[in-house]
N, C-alpha and C positions, 0 to 999 in steps of 0.2 A: 901278711896283712892284705886284705882285699882293697882294691883301688876304690877310693871315695868317688862316687858319681853324684853330681849335682846337676839336675836339669837346668838348661839355660833357655829362658823364654826369648822370643824374638824381641830385640830391643828397638824401641822407637828413638832412643837416645842417638843423636848424631855426633860423631866424633870430630873434633876440631881438625884433625889431619886431613879429613876428606872434604872440608868445606871450602878450601881455597879456590877450587874451580867452580864453585856454585854461585859465584857473584857476590859473596859477602863483602861488605865494605868496612865493617867496624867490629873489632874484637874487644870485648870487655872481660875483666877478671873479677871473680867473686873472692873476697878476702878468705884466706885459709883459716884464720882464727875466727870461728863463728861465735856469736854471743848467745851460747846455749845456757839456759838457766841451770844453776847447780841443783842437785837433788841429794837427799840423804835417805837411804833405805835402811830398814831395820836389820835386814840380813841380805847380804849379797848372794847371788846365785853361786853356790859352792862348786863351780865347775871351771876348768881351764879352757878358754875359748880361743880357737884359731879364727881370726877375722879374715875371711877370704876376699881379696881384692881381685876381681875378675880382670882378664886382659882387656885393655882399652879403657877401663873405668877412670883412670887418672886423666884421660883426655875428654871425658864427658862434657858436653856443652848444652846450654839451653838455646833453642831457636828463639830469636827475638823478632817477631813479626810486627812491622810498623803499619800504620794506616796508609802510608804512601805505597802505591802499587809497586810490587816487585822488590821492595826493600826488605831484606832479611839479614839481620846481623846475628852474632853469637855472643853468649856470655860463658866464658870458660869457668867451669865449676868442678872439675874433676878432683883437684886437691882439696877443695873445701868439703866435698862429699866424703873423701877418704878420712880426713881429719875429724869430721863430724861423726862418721860411723865409729871411729875408734873412741872418741870422747864419750858418746852415749853408752856404748857397750862396756867401757871401763867403769862407768858409774854403777853398773848393776851386776857385772861378773867378777868373780874372785880374781881372775887373771885373764888378760887379753893380749894377744900378739898378732900382728899383721903378717899374713902369708900371701904369697902370690901364686902358689901351686898347692893342690891338695893331694898330689900323688905320693908324696914321701912322708906324710904325717904319721906319727906313731902314737898309739894310745898310751904309751908311756909318758908322752909329753903333753897331750891334749885330750880333753874329754869330748868336745863338740867342735863342729865347724859352723860358724855363723857367716852366711853368705847373703849380703844385701845386693839387690839387682835393680838399678833404675830402669823403669819401664817407659816413663814419659816425663820429659823436661821441656816445658813450653812457657814462653812469655809472650803474650799477645797484647798489643795496644789496640783497643777497640773503642768504637763509638757506643758508649753504654746506653742501653735502652730500658734499663730497669727504672722504676719510678723513683727509687732512692737517689740514683745518680744520673737521671735522665738529662741529656744535653751535655754531658761531660765526656772527656776522653779519659778512659780508665785503663789500668793494666791488669790483665787476667794472667795469673801465674799458676801453673799446674805442676806439681811434683808428685810423682807416683813411684813408689819403691816397693819391690817384693823382698821380703825377708824369709830366708829358709834356714832352719837349724837342723843339722844331722849329726849323728855320732861319727866318729872318725872312720868307722867301718862303713858308713853310708846309709844307716837307717834314719829315715826322716822322723823328727820329733815334733817339729812345729813349722808352720808356714802361714804367712799373712801378707796382705797388700795394704800399705799405708798410703793414703791419698791426701794431699793438701791442695785445695782448689779455692783460690782467694782472689778477690777483686780489690785493687788499690786505686785510689784517686790521688794523683800527684799534686803536691803543693809547691809550685814554683820551679820544679825540675822534672824533666821527662827522662831522666836516667833510670834504667830499670834495675840496676844492681841492688839497691836497697830492698826492692820488692822480691827479687830472686833470693837474696840472702834470708829474708824473713820467711819465705816459703820453705826453704831448706831447713831452717831452725825449727819451724813448727812441725815439719815432717819428722825430724829427728826426735823431738821431744815426745811426739805421739808414739813413735816406734819404741822408744825406751820404756814408756809407761805400759804399752800393750804387751811387750815381750815379758816384762817383769810381772805383770798382773796375771798373765796366763798360767793355768795350772800345769803346763807341760813339765816344768821342773819341780813343782811342789810335790809331785808323786814320788820323787827321789828314786827314780827307776834304776840309777846306777848302783844303789845299795843292794839290789837284787840280782845284779849281773856278775 
């Protein structure tokens, strides 16, 4: 079997392990069980998917930039991302199993490798200048994830980048966790819909191989 090769883009995601020396003063955690809306599909994608969790992904964090000069905290989101990835892929694939290496996968066990890659995870408290929220302090959350699907042999079948870019105005609390969680959920639901609706699997390429 040929070794599966999945290109890894440069990640803007900062890992929690490396932030201790960066002057961070507060670490928050995003709940692992995300409130992702259920979905029923007429036909699941009839493939066995290996969900590839890249090294370091379980430690992925959001930078939380405050209005106060020099204040940067982190929201630990790695496990929430991993559980969310598994949940939305299980909604649309016949079978999903989490793997942390692609070097020993066999086509006898899996048909495709699904590889989500966070590219940008940012939470910014900003003095909003838009007309709608003018004069308020708002929370801008960006979640950007690249999804790549390849055969176990390494042939690319599908690739897309899903971006959630949202502004939230807090009501009585300046804790960012609910806004980060909502951004992750929105990103996951977008990815689930886009991957399922794309024609990459509806051509049923595996029946011709």
